[in-house]
N, C-alpha and C positions, 0 to 999 in steps of 0.2 A: 504494499499499500504506500503510495507516495506521501510526502510530507504534507502537501496541501490538503489532500483527502483526510489524512489522520487528524490534522487541526480542525477540519470541519466537523468530523465525528466527535471530537472532544468538546467543541463548542456546543453542539447539539445536546450532548449528554449534560453539560453544565446548565444549559438553558432549561432542559427538562427538570433538573434537580431544583433550580430556582423556582420554576413554575409550581412544582409540587409543594415546596416550602411555603410559597406565597399563598397557595390555596388553604393550607392548614392554618397559616397565620390569619388569614382573612376570616376563617371560621372562629378562631379564638377572639379576634377583634370584635366580631359581631356579638359574640356571647358576652363579652365584657361590656359592650354598649348596651345591650338589653338589661343586664344586671344594673348598670349605672342609672339607666332611665327608670328602672323599677324602684330603686331605693334612694336615689338622690337626683331626681330629674333636673332640678334648678342648677345644681353644681355641674351635672353632666352636660347640660346645654352650654354653659359657659366654657367648658373645656373643649367641646365640639366647635364652638365659634372660634376659639384660638387655633385649633387644628386646621379648620377651613382657611383661616387667614394665611397660615404658613403653607398650606397646600397651594393656595393662589400665588404666593411669592415663588414657590418652586416652579409652578407652571409658567410663570412669566420668564424665569431664568432659562428653563428648557426651551421656550420659544426663542429667546435670543440666541442660544447656542445653535438651534436648528436652522436659523436664518442665515448664519454665517458659513 
């Protein structure tokens, strides 16, 4: 197997591992969100608002990178 094909296979394996880990983490994140909204909805909403602000900043930065 040539080096380029071997690197492609390694990247695909890593991407699959990342994808699987993100799936599991998203389930954990959603479970935590449900718990927070059940027992401390006011506080949870404040935290979600802060998370959303940071996500928006990240999106803007990604947009800047992808334009160049």
